[in-house]
C-alpha positions in Angstrom: 0.0 0.3 0.2 1.2 3.3 -1.0 -1.5 6.0 0.2 -4.8 6.1 2.3 -7.6 7.7 0.3 -9.8 9.9 1.5 -8.5 10.9 4.6 -8.7 14.3 4.2 -12.1 14.0 4.4 -11.6 11.6 7.3 -13.9 9.0 5.1 -11.9 6.4 4.2 -12.4 6.3 0.1 -9.6 3.6 -1.1 -6.6 2.8 -1.1 -3.7 3.6 -3.3 -1.8 0.0 -3.9 2.3 -0.4 -6.0 3.5 -3.5 -7.3 6.7 -3.3 -6.0 8.3 -5.8 -8.7 6.3 -4.0 -11.7 6.5 -0.6 -10.4 2.5 -0.8 -11.3 -0.2 2.3 -9.2 -3.5 1.2 -9.1 -6.5 2.3 -6.8 -9.0 0.0 -4.8 -11.9 1.1 -3.8 -12.8 0.4 0.3 -15.0 2.1 3.0 -13.0 1.1 5.5 -9.7 -0.2 6.9 -8.4 -1.8 10.1 -4.4 -2.4 11.2 -2.6 -3.2 13.7 1.3 -2.2 14.2 3.5 -4.2 16.8 0.1 -5.8 18.8 -0.8 -8.6 20.8 -3.6 -10.7 20.9 -6.1 -9.7 23.9 -7.1 -13.5 24.4 -6.3 -15.1 27.5 -9.7 -14.9 28.6 -10.5 -17.7 25.9 -7.4 -19.9 26.6 -9.0 -23.6 27.5 -11.5 -23.0 25.8 -10.9 -22.3 22.7 -8.1 -22.7 20.2 -5.3 -20.8 19.8 -2.5 -20.9 17.8 1.3 -20.5 19.1 0.8 -16.9 18.5 -2.6 -16.4 20.8 -4.5 -15.7 17.7 -7.9 -18.0 17.7 -7.5 -20.8 14.9 -10.5 -20.6 12.4 -11.9 -22.7 9.8 -9.8 -22.6 6.3 -12.5 -22.5 4.5 -14.6 -19.4 5.3 -17.6 -18.5 4.1 -18.5 -14.7 3.9 
């Protein structure tokens, strides 16, 4: 990702993407985005109740449907 579009109006409207191999730029329309950097999952309350991976993230089914 190169840039988040629409932040000047406080409403994300898209992302400007760059292909690091080819240098090609494109835009992807989105209505919101979530991101996390350097965080730890807050899943201790689920220990012993549901499966979590070795990093503490909740395990999900590999074939989830929308």
